N, C-alpha and C positions, 0 to 999 in steps of 0.2 A: 598609609600604603605608599610605597615608593613608586616613582614613575616607571621603573623597569618592570614592576610586577602588576601594573594596572592593566586590566582587560579593557578592550574597546567599549564594552557594555558599561563599565563603571564611569566612563567619561560622558555618557549621554545626559542631556538635560532633562529634568523631570517635566518641564513645561515646554510647549512648542515655542520656537523662537519668534514667530510672527503671530500676532493675534488675529483671529478670524475677521475682525472688522476692518483690517487693513486690506485695501483693494488696489493693487498695482496693475490690474489688467489693462488699463488705458495708458500706462506710463510709457514715456519715451526715454530710452537710455541716452545720456549725454545732452539732454535738452538745453541745459544752462552751462555747458562746458566752455563754450567760446566766451560767453559773458564773464564767466569766472576768470578766465585767462586774461581778458582785457582789463579787469579790475584789480589784478594783483600787481604789486610793485616790488617784488622780491628781487634783490640784486645780489648776485654771488660774486664775492671778491676773490681775486686770485690770491693764493697763499702768501706771496710776498707782501701784498698790500694788506691783507688781513693781519699780518704780524705787527703792523704799525699802529693798529687801532684796537683798543681794548673792548669797545662796544659800539652799538649803533649811534649813541649820542656823540661820541668823538668823531665818527665818520660824518654825521650830519653837521657838526660844528665846522669841520674842515671844508665841507662842500659849500656851506653857506658863506664862509669867508671867501672862498674862491668865486662864488657867484656874485658877491658884492663887487669884486674887482672886475668881473667880466661885464657888468652893467655899464661901466664907464667906457668911454672910447679910449683907445690906446693913447691918444694925445692928452687926454684929461687925467690919466693915471699919474700920480705923483710918485717920486722915489720914496717918499715917506711911507706911502701905503705899501709898497713893495718891501721896504725895510721892516715895517710892522708885521707883515705876513711872514717874512723870513725869521724874524725874532720869535713869533708865536710858534712856528714850526720847530725852531731850535729848542724853545722852552718845552714844547710837547715831547720832543725826543729826549731831552735831559730828564724830564719827569718820568718818562717810561724807563730810561736806563736806571734811575734811582730806585724805581719801584721793582724792577727786575733784581737789582742787587739786594734789596731788602726782602725779596721773596713774595712780593704782593701779587705778581703774575708772571 
């Protein structure tokens, strides 16, 4: 039977949705809502940033690299580290461009 010709009665479920042994009379709506929000760590990337990363692993790798450099004091940072990061970012960009050209993403 197509959806256009279905009557509301044909959509009814033969069994009740809730079993009789379920008792929510003492339930509190949203009791754990705040705790849930505090425990989540979802980060929404802006579209221009999201275009640069294929998945969460690549984002995490870039952030870990950044955090390693931040742990050092500015005086202790070497130009070699900056060059290494610059090279990694350039390689990442080149790999993405090659993948785009080959149709991988």
